[in-house]
PyMOL Python script that loads the backbone (N, CA, C, O; Angstrom):
from pymol import cmd

cmd.read_pdbstr("""\
ATOM      1  N   UNK A   1      13.407 -21.508  17.363  1.00  0.00           N
ATOM      2  CA  UNK A   1      12.821 -20.728  16.805  1.00  0.00           C
ATOM      3  C   UNK A   1      13.189 -21.142  15.226  1.00  0.00           C
ATOM      4  O   UNK A   1      14.380 -21.237  14.929  1.00  0.00           O
ATOM      5  N   UNK A   2      12.186 -21.381  14.242  1.00  0.00           N
ATOM      6  CA  UNK A   2      12.933 -21.309  13.173  1.00  0.00           C
ATOM      7  C   UNK A   2      12.585 -20.454  12.219  1.00  0.00           C
ATOM      8  O   UNK A   2      11.385 -20.279  12.011  1.00  0.00           O
ATOM      9  N   UNK A   3      13.715 -19.644  11.334  1.00  0.00           N
ATOM     10  CA  UNK A   3      13.713 -18.600  10.608  1.00  0.00           C
ATOM     11  C   UNK A   3      12.925 -18.973   9.172  1.00  0.00           C
ATOM     12  O   UNK A   3      12.507 -18.100   8.412  1.00  0.00           O
ATOM     13  N   UNK A   4      12.804 -20.266   8.953  1.00  0.00           N
ATOM     14  CA  UNK A   4      11.803 -21.028   7.373  1.00  0.00           C
ATOM     15  C   UNK A   4      10.422 -20.145   7.848  1.00  0.00           C
ATOM     16  O   UNK A   4       9.967 -19.394   6.985  1.00  0.00           O
ATOM     17  N   UNK A   5       9.914 -20.176   8.814  1.00  0.00           N
ATOM     18  CA  UNK A   5       8.582 -19.879   8.758  1.00  0.00           C
ATOM     19  C   UNK A   5       8.012 -18.074   8.832  1.00  0.00           C
ATOM     20  O   UNK A   5       6.923 -17.579   8.542  1.00  0.00           O
ATOM     21  N   UNK A   6       9.249 -17.471   9.331  1.00  0.00           N
ATOM     22  CA  UNK A   6       8.897 -16.159   9.005  1.00  0.00           C
ATOM     23  C   UNK A   6       9.623 -15.717   7.146  1.00  0.00           C
ATOM     24  O   UNK A   6       9.313 -14.643   6.630  1.00  0.00           O
ATOM     25  N   UNK A   7      10.255 -16.409   6.643  1.00  0.00           N
ATOM     26  CA  UNK A   7       9.983 -16.428   5.214  1.00  0.00           C
ATOM     27  C   UNK A   7       8.555 -16.820   4.711  1.00  0.00           C
ATOM     28  O   UNK A   7       7.908 -16.000   4.059  1.00  0.00           O
ATOM     29  N   UNK A   8       8.206 -17.678   4.911  1.00  0.00           N
ATOM     30  CA  UNK A   8       6.628 -17.910   4.488  1.00  0.00           C
ATOM     31  C   UNK A   8       5.921 -17.526   5.069  1.00  0.00           C
ATOM     32  O   UNK A   8       4.857 -17.946   4.614  1.00  0.00           O
ATOM     33  N   UNK A   9       5.731 -16.891   5.934  1.00  0.00           N
ATOM     34  CA  UNK A   9       4.697 -15.785   5.887  1.00  0.00           C
ATOM     35  C   UNK A   9       5.005 -14.543   5.306  1.00  0.00           C
ATOM     36  O   UNK A   9       3.955 -14.043   4.904  1.00  0.00           O
ATOM     37  N   UNK A  10       6.153 -13.685   5.039  1.00  0.00           N
ATOM     38  CA  UNK A  10       6.238 -13.025   4.503  1.00  0.00           C
ATOM     39  C   UNK A  10       6.468 -13.254   2.735  1.00  0.00           C
ATOM     40  O   UNK A  10       6.324 -12.324   1.942  1.00  0.00           O
ATOM     41  N   UNK A  11       6.776 -14.407   2.398  1.00  0.00           N
ATOM     42  CA  UNK A  11       6.435 -14.539   0.798  1.00  0.00           C
ATOM     43  C   UNK A  11       5.017 -14.741   0.547  1.00  0.00           C
ATOM     44  O   UNK A  11       4.622 -14.420  -0.574  1.00  0.00           O
ATOM     45  N   UNK A  12       3.836 -15.401   1.711  1.00  0.00           N
ATOM     46  CA  UNK A  12       2.370 -15.589   1.592  1.00  0.00           C
ATOM     47  C   UNK A  12       2.192 -14.108   1.442  1.00  0.00           C
ATOM     48  O   UNK A  12       1.660 -13.761   0.388  1.00  0.00           O
ATOM     49  N   UNK A  13       2.549 -13.120   2.331  1.00  0.00           N
ATOM     50  CA  UNK A  13       1.780 -12.029   2.329  1.00  0.00           C
ATOM     51  C   UNK A  13       1.945 -11.294   0.960  1.00  0.00           C
ATOM     52  O   UNK A  13       1.018 -10.706   0.404  1.00  0.00           O
ATOM     53  N   UNK A  14       3.356 -11.396   0.419  1.00  0.00           N
ATOM     54  CA  UNK A  14       4.037 -10.262  -0.653  1.00  0.00           C
ATOM     55  C   UNK A  14       3.116 -11.177  -2.058  1.00  0.00           C
ATOM     56  O   UNK A  14       2.873 -10.534  -3.079  1.00  0.00           O
ATOM     57  N   UNK A  15       2.733 -12.465  -1.975  1.00  0.00           N
ATOM     58  CA  UNK A  15       2.178 -12.710  -3.254  1.00  0.00           C
ATOM     59  C   UNK A  15       0.750 -12.641  -3.287  1.00  0.00           C
ATOM     60  O   UNK A  15       0.194 -13.241  -4.207  1.00  0.00           O
ATOM     61  N   UNK A  16      -0.059 -11.922  -2.320  1.00  0.00           N
ATOM     62  CA  UNK A  16      -1.237 -11.343  -2.156  1.00  0.00           C
ATOM     63  C   UNK A  16      -1.480  -9.965  -2.199  1.00  0.00           C
ATOM     64  O   UNK A  16      -2.539  -9.414  -1.897  1.00  0.00           O
ATOM     65  N   UNK A  17      -0.503  -9.465  -2.568  1.00  0.00           N
ATOM     66  CA  UNK A  17      -0.419  -7.672  -2.569  1.00  0.00           C
ATOM     67  C   UNK A  17      -0.704  -7.467  -3.826  1.00  0.00           C
ATOM     68  O   UNK A  17      -1.118  -6.308  -3.837  1.00  0.00           O
ATOM     69  N   UNK A  18      -0.756  -8.040  -5.338  1.00  0.00           N
ATOM     70  CA  UNK A  18      -1.347  -7.654  -6.386  1.00  0.00           C
ATOM     71  C   UNK A  18      -2.996  -7.954  -6.090  1.00  0.00           C
ATOM     72  O   UNK A  18      -3.764  -7.271  -6.766  1.00  0.00           O
ATOM     73  N   UNK A  19      -3.447  -8.671  -5.381  1.00  0.00           N
ATOM     74  CA  UNK A  19      -4.799  -8.831  -5.636  1.00  0.00           C
ATOM     75  C   UNK A  19      -5.014  -7.778  -4.553  1.00  0.00           C
ATOM     76  O   UNK A  19      -5.731  -6.974  -5.149  1.00  0.00           O
ATOM     77  N   UNK A  20      -4.841  -7.329  -3.416  1.00  0.00           N
ATOM     78  CA  UNK A  20      -5.422  -6.365  -2.400  1.00  0.00           C
ATOM     79  C   UNK A  20      -5.228  -5.244  -3.475  1.00  0.00           C
ATOM     80  O   UNK A  20      -6.150  -4.556  -3.913  1.00  0.00           O
ATOM     81  N   UNK A  21      -3.594  -5.122  -3.936  1.00  0.00           N
ATOM     82  CA  UNK A  21      -3.667  -3.722  -4.771  1.00  0.00           C
ATOM     83  C   UNK A  21      -5.173  -3.391  -5.828  1.00  0.00           C
ATOM     84  O   UNK A  21      -5.778  -2.323  -5.738  1.00  0.00           O
ATOM     85  N   UNK A  22      -5.528  -4.330  -6.635  1.00  0.00           N
ATOM     86  CA  UNK A  22      -6.080  -4.588  -7.484  1.00  0.00           C
ATOM     87  C   UNK A  22      -7.486  -4.102  -6.659  1.00  0.00           C
ATOM     88  O   UNK A  22      -8.080  -3.204  -7.256  1.00  0.00           O
ATOM     89  N   UNK A  23      -7.962  -4.432  -5.706  1.00  0.00           N
ATOM     90  CA  UNK A  23      -9.036  -4.058  -4.276  1.00  0.00           C
ATOM     91  C   UNK A  23      -9.255  -2.578  -4.273  1.00  0.00           C
ATOM     92  O   UNK A  23     -10.284  -1.903  -4.302  1.00  0.00           O
ATOM     93  N   UNK A  24      -7.573  -2.174  -4.214  1.00  0.00           N
ATOM     94  CA  UNK A  24      -7.877  -0.653  -3.886  1.00  0.00           C
ATOM     95  C   UNK A  24      -7.365   0.557  -5.162  1.00  0.00           C
ATOM     96  O   UNK A  24      -6.891   1.676  -4.966  1.00  0.00           O
ATOM     97  N   UNK A  25      -7.632  -0.074  -6.378  1.00  0.00           N
ATOM     98  CA  UNK A  25      -6.928   0.697  -7.070  1.00  0.00           C
ATOM     99  C   UNK A  25      -7.240   2.371  -7.364  1.00  0.00           C
ATOM    100  O   UNK A  25      -6.526   3.346  -7.602  1.00  0.00           O
ATOM    101  N   UNK A  26      -8.827   2.119  -7.199  1.00  0.00           N
ATOM    102  CA  UNK A  26      -9.022   4.141  -6.770  1.00  0.00           C
ATOM    103  C   UNK A  26      -8.259   4.787  -5.726  1.00  0.00           C
ATOM    104  O   UNK A  26      -7.809   5.902  -5.985  1.00  0.00           O
ATOM    105  N   UNK A  27      -7.986   4.168  -4.337  1.00  0.00           N
ATOM    106  CA  UNK A  27      -7.177   4.823  -3.472  1.00  0.00           C
ATOM    107  C   UNK A  27      -5.448   4.676  -3.444  1.00  0.00           C
ATOM    108  O   UNK A  27      -4.541   5.211  -2.807  1.00  0.00           O
ATOM    109  N   UNK A  28      -5.537   3.753  -4.393  1.00  0.00           N
ATOM    110  CA  UNK A  28      -3.919   4.065  -4.997  1.00  0.00           C
ATOM    111  C   UNK A  28      -3.797   4.600  -6.438  1.00  0.00           C
ATOM    112  O   UNK A  28      -2.743   4.177  -6.913  1.00  0.00           O
ATOM    113  N   UNK A  29      -4.292   5.162  -7.079  1.00  0.00           N
ATOM    114  CA  UNK A  29      -4.267   5.893  -7.728  1.00  0.00           C
ATOM    115  C   UNK A  29      -4.839   7.518  -7.273  1.00  0.00           C
ATOM    116  O   UNK A  29      -4.868   8.545  -7.950  1.00  0.00           O
ATOM    117  N   UNK A  30      -5.002   7.423  -6.732  1.00  0.00           N
ATOM    118  CA  UNK A  30      -5.281   9.069  -5.871  1.00  0.00           C
ATOM    119  C   UNK A  30      -4.463   9.334  -5.049  1.00  0.00           C
ATOM    120  O   UNK A  30      -4.357  10.490  -4.639  1.00  0.00           O
ATOM    121  N   UNK A  31      -3.716   8.384  -4.621  1.00  0.00           N
ATOM    122  CA  UNK A  31      -2.177   8.451  -3.790  1.00  0.00           C
ATOM    123  C   UNK A  31      -1.189   8.962  -5.209  1.00  0.00           C
ATOM    124  O   UNK A  31      -0.763  10.095  -5.433  1.00  0.00           O
ATOM    125  N   UNK A  32      -1.031   7.865  -5.935  1.00  0.00           N
ATOM    126  CA  UNK A  32       0.100   8.154  -6.926  1.00  0.00           C
ATOM    127  C   UNK A  32      -0.263   9.352  -7.760  1.00  0.00           C
ATOM    128  O   UNK A  32       0.496   9.487  -8.719  1.00  0.00           O
ATOM    129  N   UNK A  33      -1.044  10.101  -7.683  1.00  0.00           N
ATOM    130  CA  UNK A  33      -1.983  11.410  -8.054  1.00  0.00           C
ATOM    131  C   UNK A  33      -1.133  12.703  -7.851  1.00  0.00           C
ATOM    132  O   UNK A  33      -0.463  13.475  -8.536  1.00  0.00           O
ATOM    133  N   UNK A  34      -1.594  12.500  -6.269  1.00  0.00           N
ATOM    134  CA  UNK A  34      -0.957  13.290  -5.506  1.00  0.00           C
ATOM    135  C   UNK A  34       0.488  13.008  -5.152  1.00  0.00           C
ATOM    136  O   UNK A  34       1.145  14.040  -5.286  1.00  0.00           O
ATOM    137  N   UNK A  35       0.987  12.308  -4.877  1.00  0.00           N
ATOM    138  CA  UNK A  35       2.979  12.275  -5.391  1.00  0.00           C
ATOM    139  C   UNK A  35       2.986  12.735  -6.566  1.00  0.00           C
ATOM    140  O   UNK A  35       3.388  13.886  -6.395  1.00  0.00           O
ATOM    141  N   UNK A  36       2.785  12.582  -7.778  1.00  0.00           N
ATOM    142  CA  UNK A  36       3.172  13.161  -9.062  1.00  0.00           C
ATOM    143  C   UNK A  36       2.826  14.531  -8.862  1.00  0.00           C
ATOM    144  O   UNK A  36       3.636  15.440  -9.044  1.00  0.00           O
ATOM    145  N   UNK A  37       1.873  14.673  -8.564  1.00  0.00           N
ATOM    146  CA  UNK A  37       1.406  16.117  -8.111  1.00  0.00           C
ATOM    147  C   UNK A  37       2.268  17.258  -7.475  1.00  0.00           C
ATOM    148  O   UNK A  37       2.322  18.370  -8.000  1.00  0.00           O
ATOM    149  N   UNK A  38       2.994  16.920  -6.231  1.00  0.00           N
ATOM    150  CA  UNK A  38       3.606  17.279  -5.612  1.00  0.00           C
ATOM    151  C   UNK A  38       5.200  17.005  -5.566  1.00  0.00           C
ATOM    152  O   UNK A  38       5.875  17.317  -4.586  1.00  0.00           O
ATOM    153  N   UNK A  39       5.796  16.321  -6.854  1.00  0.00           N
ATOM    154  CA  UNK A  39       6.936  16.038  -7.205  1.00  0.00           C
ATOM    155  C   UNK A  39       7.344  16.767  -8.644  1.00  0.00           C
ATOM    156  O   UNK A  39       8.056  16.297  -9.532  1.00  0.00           O
ATOM    157  N   UNK A  40       6.844  17.732  -8.614  1.00  0.00           N
ATOM    158  CA  UNK A  40       7.013  18.197 -10.208  1.00  0.00           C
ATOM    159  C   UNK A  40       8.532  18.943  -9.766  1.00  0.00           C
ATOM    160  O   UNK A  40       9.073  19.011  -8.662  1.00  0.00           O
ATOM    161  N   UNK A  41       8.920  19.408 -10.966  1.00  0.00           N
ATOM    162  CA  UNK A  41      10.471  20.467 -11.379  1.00  0.00           C
ATOM    163  C   UNK A  41      11.331  19.344 -10.262  1.00  0.00           C
ATOM    164  O   UNK A  41      12.284  19.942  -9.763  1.00  0.00           O
ATOM    165  N   UNK A  42      11.227  17.930  -9.776  1.00  0.00           N
ATOM    166  CA  UNK A  42      12.302  17.546  -9.064  1.00  0.00           C
ATOM    167  C   UNK A  42      12.153  17.910  -8.128  1.00  0.00           C
ATOM    168  O   UNK A  42      13.211  18.041  -7.512  1.00  0.00           O
ATOM    169  N   UNK A  43      11.148  18.235  -7.512  1.00  0.00           N
ATOM    170  CA  UNK A  43      10.921  18.599  -5.843  1.00  0.00           C
ATOM    171  C   UNK A  43      10.931  17.061  -5.463  1.00  0.00           C
ATOM    172  O   UNK A  43      10.821  15.950  -5.981  1.00  0.00           O
ATOM    173  N   UNK A  44      11.164  17.785  -4.027  1.00  0.00           N
ATOM    174  CA  UNK A  44      11.263  15.906  -3.153  1.00  0.00           C
ATOM    175  C   UNK A  44       9.655  16.123  -2.281  1.00  0.00           C
ATOM    176  O   UNK A  44       9.154  17.101  -1.726  1.00  0.00           O
ATOM    177  N   UNK A  45       9.274  14.960  -2.451  1.00  0.00           N
ATOM    178  CA  UNK A  45       8.405  14.309  -1.498  1.00  0.00           C
ATOM    179  C   UNK A  45       8.179  14.912  -0.020  1.00  0.00           C
ATOM    180  O   UNK A  45       8.562  14.183   0.895  1.00  0.00           O
ATOM    181  N   UNK A  46       7.729  15.884   0.252  1.00  0.00           N
ATOM    182  CA  UNK A  46       7.775  16.429   2.058  1.00  0.00           C
ATOM    183  C   UNK A  46       6.709  15.227   2.349  1.00  0.00           C
ATOM    184  O   UNK A  46       5.827  14.652   1.711  1.00  0.00           O
ATOM    185  N   UNK A  47       7.273  15.159   3.675  1.00  0.00           N
ATOM    186  CA  UNK A  47       6.175  14.375   4.541  1.00  0.00           C
ATOM    187  C   UNK A  47       5.046  15.055   4.985  1.00  0.00           C
ATOM    188  O   UNK A  47       5.076  16.139   5.566  1.00  0.00           O
ATOM    189  N   UNK A  48       4.065  14.423   4.714  1.00  0.00           N
ATOM    190  CA  UNK A  48       2.445  14.482   4.995  1.00  0.00           C
ATOM    191  C   UNK A  48       1.654  15.398   3.879  1.00  0.00           C
ATOM    192  O   UNK A  48       0.620  16.024   4.113  1.00  0.00           O
ATOM    193  N   UNK A  49       2.258  15.357   2.780  1.00  0.00           N
ATOM    194  CA  UNK A  49       1.765  16.150   1.809  1.00  0.00           C
ATOM    195  C   UNK A  49       0.703  14.701   1.003  1.00  0.00           C
ATOM    196  O   UNK A  49      -0.113  14.775   0.084  1.00  0.00           O
ATOM    197  N   UNK A  50       0.935  14.089   1.414  1.00  0.00           N
ATOM    198  CA  UNK A  50      -0.216  12.996   0.777  1.00  0.00           C
ATOM    199  C   UNK A  50      -0.543  11.980   1.724  1.00  0.00           C
ATOM    200  O   UNK A  50      -0.880  10.853   1.364  1.00  0.00           O
ATOM    201  N   UNK A  51      -0.415  12.500   3.512  1.00  0.00           N
ATOM    202  CA  UNK A  51      -0.972  11.799   4.195  1.00  0.00           C
ATOM    203  C   UNK A  51      -2.494  11.395   4.277  1.00  0.00           C
ATOM    204  O   UNK A  51      -2.827  10.401   4.923  1.00  0.00           O
ATOM    205  N   UNK A  52      -3.353  12.128   3.656  1.00  0.00           N
ATOM    206  CA  UNK A  52      -4.796  11.763   3.793  1.00  0.00           C
ATOM    207  C   UNK A  52      -4.801  10.582   2.489  1.00  0.00           C
ATOM    208  O   UNK A  52      -5.462   9.549   2.592  1.00  0.00           O
ATOM    209  N   UNK A  53      -4.262  10.786   1.696  1.00  0.00           N
ATOM    210  CA  UNK A  53      -4.311   9.684   0.382  1.00  0.00           C
ATOM    211  C   UNK A  53      -3.542   8.640   0.763  1.00  0.00           C
ATOM    212  O   UNK A  53      -3.958   7.675   0.122  1.00  0.00           O
ATOM    213  N   UNK A  54      -2.537   8.267   1.543  1.00  0.00           N
ATOM    214  CA  UNK A  54      -1.923   7.457   1.937  1.00  0.00           C
ATOM    215  C   UNK A  54      -2.669   6.876   2.748  1.00  0.00           C
ATOM    216  O   UNK A  54      -2.869   5.687   2.501  1.00  0.00           O
ATOM    217  N   UNK A  55      -3.311   7.437   3.924  1.00  0.00           N
ATOM    218  CA  UNK A  55      -4.184   6.629   5.180  1.00  0.00           C
ATOM    219  C   UNK A  55      -5.247   6.108   4.691  1.00  0.00           C
ATOM    220  O   UNK A  55      -5.800   5.192   5.300  1.00  0.00           O
ATOM    221  N   UNK A  56      -5.870   6.706   3.201  1.00  0.00           N
ATOM    222  CA  UNK A  56      -7.092   5.808   3.040  1.00  0.00           C
ATOM    223  C   UNK A  56      -6.394   4.562   2.303  1.00  0.00           C
ATOM    224  O   UNK A  56      -6.868   3.436   2.455  1.00  0.00           O
ATOM    225  N   UNK A  57      -5.339   4.766   1.557  1.00  0.00           N
ATOM    226  CA  UNK A  57      -4.839   3.157   0.629  1.00  0.00           C
ATOM    227  C   UNK A  57      -4.539   2.447   2.005  1.00  0.00           C
ATOM    228  O   UNK A  57      -4.903   1.277   2.124  1.00  0.00           O
ATOM    229  N   UNK A  58      -3.885   3.091   3.078  1.00  0.00           N
ATOM    230  CA  UNK A  58      -3.220   2.004   4.116  1.00  0.00           C
ATOM    231  C   UNK A  58      -4.769   1.159   4.832  1.00  0.00           C
ATOM    232  O   UNK A  58      -4.833   0.023   5.303  1.00  0.00           O
ATOM    233  N   UNK A  59      -5.983   2.284   4.678  1.00  0.00           N
ATOM    234  CA  UNK A  59      -7.061   1.649   5.546  1.00  0.00           C
ATOM    235  C   UNK A  59      -7.756   0.513   4.424  1.00  0.00           C
ATOM    236  O   UNK A  59      -8.176  -0.558   4.863  1.00  0.00           O
ATOM    237  N   UNK A  60      -7.825   0.769   3.240  1.00  0.00           N
ATOM    238  CA  UNK A  60      -7.678  -0.132   2.475  1.00  0.00           C
ATOM    239  C   UNK A  60      -7.261  -1.754   2.056  1.00  0.00           C
ATOM    240  O   UNK A  60      -7.893  -2.799   1.905  1.00  0.00           O
ATOM    241  N   UNK A  61      -5.989  -1.382   1.972  1.00  0.00           N
ATOM    242  CA  UNK A  61      -4.997  -2.029   2.355  1.00  0.00           C
ATOM    243  C   UNK A  61      -5.725  -3.476   3.604  1.00  0.00           C
ATOM    244  O   UNK A  61      -6.091  -4.642   3.456  1.00  0.00           O
ATOM    245  N   UNK A  62      -5.612  -2.446   4.831  1.00  0.00           N
ATOM    246  CA  UNK A  62      -6.039  -3.436   5.686  1.00  0.00           C
ATOM    247  C   UNK A  62      -7.405  -4.033   5.602  1.00  0.00           C
ATOM    248  O   UNK A  62      -7.534  -5.007   6.344  1.00  0.00           O
ATOM    249  N   UNK A  63      -8.311  -3.761   5.001  1.00  0.00           N
ATOM    250  CA  UNK A  63      -9.640  -3.900   5.246  1.00  0.00           C
ATOM    251  C   UNK A  63      -9.777  -5.380   3.946  1.00  0.00           C
ATOM    252  O   UNK A  63     -10.197  -6.537   3.936  1.00  0.00           O
ATOM    253  N   UNK A  64      -9.199  -4.518   3.105  1.00  0.00           N
ATOM    254  CA  UNK A  64      -9.183  -6.011   2.046  1.00  0.00           C
ATOM    255  C   UNK A  64      -8.397  -7.267   2.392  1.00  0.00           C
ATOM    256  O   UNK A  64      -8.766  -8.388   2.040  1.00  0.00           O
ATOM    257  N   UNK A  65      -6.923  -6.945   3.338  1.00  0.00           N
ATOM    258  CA  UNK A  65      -6.937  -8.224   3.620  1.00  0.00           C
ATOM    259  C   UNK A  65      -7.411  -8.992   4.607  1.00  0.00           C
ATOM    260  O   UNK A  65      -7.090 -10.160   4.828  1.00  0.00           O
ATOM    261  N   UNK A  66      -8.323  -8.208   5.315  1.00  0.00           N
ATOM    262  CA  UNK A  66      -9.133  -8.971   6.513  1.00  0.00           C
ATOM    263  C   UNK A  66     -10.174  -9.895   5.585  1.00  0.00           C
ATOM    264  O   UNK A  66     -10.467 -11.066   5.827  1.00  0.00           O
ATOM    265  N   UNK A  67     -10.621  -9.158   4.558  1.00  0.00           N
ATOM    266  CA  UNK A  67     -11.830  -9.802   3.470  1.00  0.00           C
ATOM    267  C   UNK A  67     -11.052 -11.168   3.102  1.00  0.00           C
ATOM    268  O   UNK A  67     -11.617 -12.107   2.541  1.00  0.00           O
ATOM    269  N   UNK A  68      -9.798 -11.173   3.450  1.00  0.00           N
ATOM    270  CA  UNK A  68      -9.187 -12.443   2.372  1.00  0.00           C
ATOM    271  C   UNK A  68      -9.020 -13.501   3.563  1.00  0.00           C
ATOM    272  O   UNK A  68      -8.831 -14.668   3.219  1.00  0.00           O
ATOM    273  N   UNK A  69      -9.069 -13.215   4.882  1.00  0.00           N
ATOM    274  CA  UNK A  69      -9.447 -14.102   5.865  1.00  0.00           C
ATOM    275  C   UNK A  69      -7.663 -14.656   6.649  1.00  0.00           C
ATOM    276  O   UNK A  69      -7.305 -15.542   7.425  1.00  0.00           O
ATOM    277  N   UNK A  70      -7.179 -13.867   6.112  1.00  0.00           N
ATOM    278  CA  UNK A  70      -5.547 -14.351   7.007  1.00  0.00           C
ATOM    279  C   UNK A  70      -5.261 -13.124   7.858  1.00  0.00           C
ATOM    280  O   UNK A  70      -4.263 -13.091   8.579  1.00  0.00           O
TER     281      UNK A  70
END
""", "prot")
cmd.dss("prot")
cmd.show_as("cartoon", "prot")
cmd.util.cbc("prot")
cmd.orient("prot")
């Protein structure tokens, strides 16, 4: 079992991230706004406060990755 293949696959996925991120800019902006709005005044982000926005971003990434054929 070669560790090289694991690193190669991980590297390939990371190189695709900017493309996927660009395809999901609307969802990413919504998630970022939610995180920003809920962490003002040095408050910590609490679990599930932005769950809906995160899940929308995750779905978008998965869909975009499937369209890419990998």
